[in-house]
Each structure stands twice: as C-alpha cells, then as structure tokens.
N, C-alpha and C positions, 0 to 999 in steps of 0.2 A: 276483460279478457277480450283478444283478439286472436281471428284465425284467419286464413283463406284455404282455401279446399278447390279442388276441382267438381265441377258441377255433378257429371256423371257418377262418378264416385259417390259423392257427398248424397243425392237421391238416390242410391241403389242401398246405401247403407242405412237410410234414413227408415224406405219402403223394409228393408228387412228387419229392424227391431220391433215397428210398428204392427207388423204380422201376426204376431202372436197374442198383442193384446186383445182382450173382448171388446165387443161393439161400445157394452155400457158398462162399465167401473163404479161399483157401489163409492170408491172413495177418488174423487177428484184426480189428487195426486199422485194416483198409481196412470191418470192419464196421460203423463208426463214423459219426456225423452231426457235421459240425463247426457250431459255432452262435457267431458273432462278433456279439456287441453292440453297438452304437456310438450316435453322435450320429445317424446316417443312417436307423437302423433295425435290422433284425434278418436277418443273411443266413445261410441254411442251404446246406451245400452237403457232396456227396459224391463219392467218387473211389474208383475200383479199378487207375488206373494204364490202361486203357484208354478209361474211359468217366467224364465226370462230369457233375453238377447240378449247378445253383446257381439260387437266387432271396432278391430280396430284399422282405421283407414290412416293413409300418410297427407300430411296438412302441413302448410307454414303457419308454424303457433309464434306469434309478436309477443303475446301478454297473454301466460296460460292462465287457465282458471276454469270451474264449472259451473255450467246452468243448466237450468231446467226449463223446461218448453213444451208446451200443450202437441202431443204428437202427431194425430192425424191430421192437423193443420201443416206445424210443419214441413211433412209426406205431400201433404194437396200442392202446397207451395213449391217444397223442392223439385217435384213430378213437373212442374211446366216454367220452371225458371228459363230465362235465354243460354244462350249456348255461352257463355263468360266465364268467368274464374267467382268462385261464392264467395263474399266476405260476411265476417261474422263478428259483433262487437257488442260488448254492451254499453251504452248510452252512460250519461252524468247522471240519469233520473233514475236506475238500473232498468231499462227497459231493453229489450234485444232487439238490436237494427242490422236487417240481413239487406247484404245488397248483392246483387247481381248485374252486369252490362247497366242498364238505364233502369232498371225495376229496381224499388226498396220497398222494405216491409219492415213494419216494428210490431214488435210480437211483445205480448207480456211473460215478464217470468215469474217460474212459480217459485217456493220455498224450496231448496235445496234440502237444508236442514232437516224436513219433512219426509224426506224420501227414503225409504227402506234400503238395508244395505243388498245388494247383489250377492245372489250365493255364490263360493268359493268353494272348488270340487277337487277334494284332494286325495280321493281312492283311486283304487288299484281299475287300469284299465285294458282296453283291448281295440284291436282295430279291426274293422269290415269293410267291403269293396262298397262304396256308396254307390254304383249302380245296383248292384243287387240287393243293399237294405233297402234303397228306395221301393223296389218292385214290388219284394217282399210285404213291404208296407201299403204297396196298393193294394198287394192279393190279400192283404189280412184286415185291413182294419177296418171296409165295410160292413164286417160279421160283428163288431162293436155293436153293443145295444144304444141306444138314443135314450134309454127312460133313464134318468138320473135317480130315479126311486133304487134302485139297486148300484149304487157305483162302480162295485168291481167290476161288472159287467160291459162299464163304458172305457174299459182300459183294454190294449193290447200287451198280454205277455209276453215279458223277454226273459228267455230261459239260455242260460249259457253252461252248456256241455261239452269239456274237453277243450275242441276247435270245432264247434258248431255253436250255432245261437239259434234259435228257435221264436218265431212270432206265432202266437195263439191268442184267437179271439173269436167269442160268442154272445150269444143274444137267447140262450134256452134253445132256441129254434136251428140253430147250425152253428157249424164250427170252423174256422177256417187256419190251417197251418201250413208255415212254412219256414224251413231252414234252410241257413248260409253259410259258409264259413266264417268264422273267428279266429283269429289270431291274437292270442294273450300276448300285448305285447308289452316290450320293457320286461321281459321274465315275469311278468303277473301269475298269479295262480292260474292253473286250471280248472280250479275248483268251481263246481255250480254256482252261479249265483242268479237271482231271478228279478223284474221290476216289474209291474203294473202301474204302466205309462198311458195316459189320458189317449184315446184313441186322436181327439183332434190334434191335439199337441205333436206327437209324432206325425200324423199326417202332410202337418206343417214342414216338419223336420226333413220328410223323404222330399219333398217337392223344391226345398232349400237345396238341398244337399246332393241331389240325383248327378249332379256332374262334378265332383268334389275329388274323384280319384281314392280316397279311403277316409273315412270317418272314422274318429276315437271316438270310443264309447267309455265313460268313468263313471263308477257308482260310488255313493255318498253317503253321510249322513249317518243319523241313526234316529231310533224311537220314532217321533211323529213328523221328522225331519229327514226323513232320507228322500235324496235328490239322484236324478240321473243325468250326466252332461253328455253332449254331443256336439263335438268340435272338430270343424274342417277348415283348415286355411286361418283368415284372421276373425271368423266367424265361431260363437258358440253357442247354442242352446241350452239351458238345464230345464228340466220339470218334477215339481215334487209329484212324488208316488201316491198311487191309491190306495189307501192302508184297507186291508182285507184279506180273504183268503178267496184267490181266485180257483173255481171248480176244477176238481182234477179230470179235465176232459179230456187228456190222451186216452185215456183206459177204453172212453168211447169209440176210437179206430181200432176195425176189424182186421186181419188180417186178410191179404185179397183173396176174394174166393172166384172161381171160372164162373158164378152165374153173373154176367155182365152181358153190355150193349155198349158198341162202339159207334158213336156219330162223329159226322163232321160237326165242327163247334160253330162253324160260321152258318152253315145250312141250317143247324138244329135251332139257334140263337134265334134266328129270322123267323123260322115258323112261329117258335113260342111268342116273338112280338106280335107277330100277327094275328094270331088266333085269340092270344089273351087281351085284345082290344075289346073284346063284347063281354069281358067279365066284368062282375063288379069288385070294386077294389077290395082285395085280400083274400078274393076268393082261390079254390085253390082251382089246378086245371088239370084235367085229366088225361093220361098216358097211357096206351098200350104198347108195351114193348113185344113184337113177336117177329118171327124169322122172317118178316116180310119187311119189317122195318118199326118205326115207332109212328103211332098215330095219335094226332092231341084233338081233343073234343072240348068247347068252352059253351057253355050256355048262360046266357045272361039276362038282364031286366028287358022287358018289352018284346019278351021273344027273339031275341038276338041271339045268334048260334054260329058258331064258327069250327071246322074241321081242315085239318093237315096233316099228311102224310110224309115222311121225310125217307131215307136209306137208312136202314143203321142193320149191323150185325149182332145178332144174339146170341151169346152161348149160355143154354141152359132153357129152363121152361120159362113160357110167357108168363109177363108180369103186366098188373093193369093199377095203376096207383095214382094219386093226387099229389102234385106240390103246386108249392107256391111259386108263381112265375115270375114274380123280380126277383126273388132269391136265387133262383136258378139260372137267372141271367145274369146276377154279378158272379157269378159260379164259372160261370163258361167265358166270360170275359175275363176271368181271373188264369183261368187254365195257361191260358197264352200259349195255346199248342194247335197245330191243323184238326186235330182230331181230339175227343173227349171220352172218355171212357165212365160209365154210368155202373156204377158194382152195386148189386143190390144183396145186402146182408142179411142174417138170419138171426132170429133172436129166441131163444128160449121160451118166453113168455108168448105163446099164444095170441092172448089177446092184447099184444101192443105192435104197434106198427113199427118194424125195424129203417132208420135212416138208410138212404142211397148216398155212397162214396164218390166223389168226382175227383177223377185225376186227370192226367196229361196223357196222351196216346200219341205216340210217334206215327204211325202210322196203323190202318184196320188191325194188323195182328201183328203189332209190336208196340211196347208199354214206352211211355216216355220217362222221364225221372222221378222218382215219389217226392222230388223235396216240395212238393204244394199238395195238401190233400183237404178237400174240403167235405164237409157231413152234412149231408141236408135232412133233416124229417119230416115226413111226406106229411099231408093232411089228412083227413078223415072224409072220404068220399061219401055223401051219402043219398044219391041215385044211383 
C-alpha cells in the first residue's frame, strides 16, 4: 500500500478519529486506527465497540490497501510533522513507513483481520442545525451523572417529536432540558423516537460538529446493538445506545408560576463564586430572596464566613433556601441570557423541598424563549 496526502488534512483526520477512543483500552487492538486507501480516497476509522469515528479525505493512492496502526502515536506524530506532503507505504517487512519532508517514521502494523467491523447505519434520519445542536449539548450534558453505578443517568436522552428534538439529562439532583428544531429529512417519519446517548460521546460530537452547518442524525439497529449516527460533511460518529429506562423527568417540570425572582445572570454568578469560596465541598449556600434583592450567606470551616447581596426583582413572598453553588453556577452558565428567572415551585407534600426552575429572561420584566429549562433540587439547611 502507498498513498500521499496533505499534511494538515491528514493530521486533522487522525485527530478526529482518535478523539473518541478511551485513554485506556482493555483490548490493545482497539487502540488502532484503520486506514483504508482506495480509488475513492483515504478512509480513517476508530472503534471501541461502543463508539466509532470515521472520515474520508482526498489522497493520491498509488497502491490501494488497508493498514492498522496505533492511533494515539500516529496522532502525536501527525500533529508535529513539517510542512510538506505526507507519504505512507508498507515496507517489505510489513512495517509502516511514514515520510514527510526530511522526517521519517517507521511504525509497527497491527493485525487488520482482528479489528472489528465498523457499524453501518441504515435507519431513518433527520437534520438539525449544527450550531443549535452543539449549544444544546453544552447546555444539557453537564447535568448527566458521572457515576457509572446507574448507567442510564450517565446519558443524554434524545427525544424526537414531530419537528422538535429534545435533549434531557439528570443526575437525580437536577434536570436540564433543551429543545431545538428537527427536520425529518428525506420523507422520514415524524413519529417519536428516543435514544439514550453517553454524555461523553455526545459532548465530543457537539465540539466536533459545531460549525458544520447541518448534522444528520440516524437511528439504527435493534436489541442490544441499537446505535445512533451523527454525520456532517465527510465525518461520521456512531454510538451504542445505553440500555435501560430513562426516568420520566419531564413531568417534574411545573407550569410557570408567578412566584419568581429575576436576576442579572453575570452579576449573580460572580457573587455566588465569591461567597462559595469559604464553603466546604458540596455544602449548600444559603439564599434569601426579598423585595430588596437576593442575599447569600456561607459559613465554612475555620470560622470562615462570607455574605453578599445583589439586586433582584421578586414577585411573591420572601424565600430562603439552600442550593448547591456549583450546580447553580452551571445552570446560570447554560442560560445564555443577560437575565435569569428563578421560579419557586410548590409541592403537595409539605415535608418535601420543592425544586427551583431556572430559565432565560430577556429583560427584568420580559421572559425569554422557553427552549431551555433547568430544575434544581434545594438542599436542607441545618441552621
């Protein structure tokens, strides 16, 4: 096998397919990148049985063939090559010879026959605006659990309904929801579809395809091998779906109530960051919302204490509650509007703390679009 390819194009392609591979792979063969040279160009793929990445780039192929080479090593080499065309060929001993300018690398080949087949997706698909999809992922994925004990909570639930795509994530203490337009492309059915995608994989998809115009999303497979594919341009990422029933968290979102406060998002976030500096890790921060504004009070170890107040417009009675400051800051960062609305919900159970609903607010007296919602469970204050 022998081909020549542009250095920058090759480096970008290798970096793309390597990005989704885990740092430590239980099977050494899965650490490889599969490179297939043909008349159509150069195909680069990586797969670890759960996620795959594949891209096709232009190359001058003198001798078609397929090789498997260690992915992260090739990525490090490709990123540091001099500014010259890259030539790759298989030498007489079966090794892989990479030449770029005056630089030459000899790499060991891995057994192609042992590499698993890359998943092919043939299911119905739809289109989403890439920028909206990337933003939605960033607004939701952080709310997924990082604890593998409950796998269904480590994913982001994608739900198609008509011409809308919803992204939902929860870790039991909070719920993030964002809706974006969905175009059932090619006459695909508008009937509902769901897919529980690992948050880590979806986050990489958002970063990779953020500026790709449109992303095609396809659902495929059945049983234990249900997969989802994201395609934009010459790149495709597939992911094995998480099996299990995602909790019905949508019903937790209340109807908007008039008991709420409106704050400047940036001013409120900066104050929360400062005051929470004295708190022990995971300790709640006390918030008191009144007609005069919102005050924060934190007491930490070694007699450290901090208080601060910021302006707020309150509709309804005064409220005092404890919130996880990090969870609140992540919500304020995801709102992406000048003002944020903190709605105080009510519950039929007098012994249970009611969550707060955080949404965007265009101005002090004008609510923003409701495509993003964040529900946060308060903490019990012991003082």
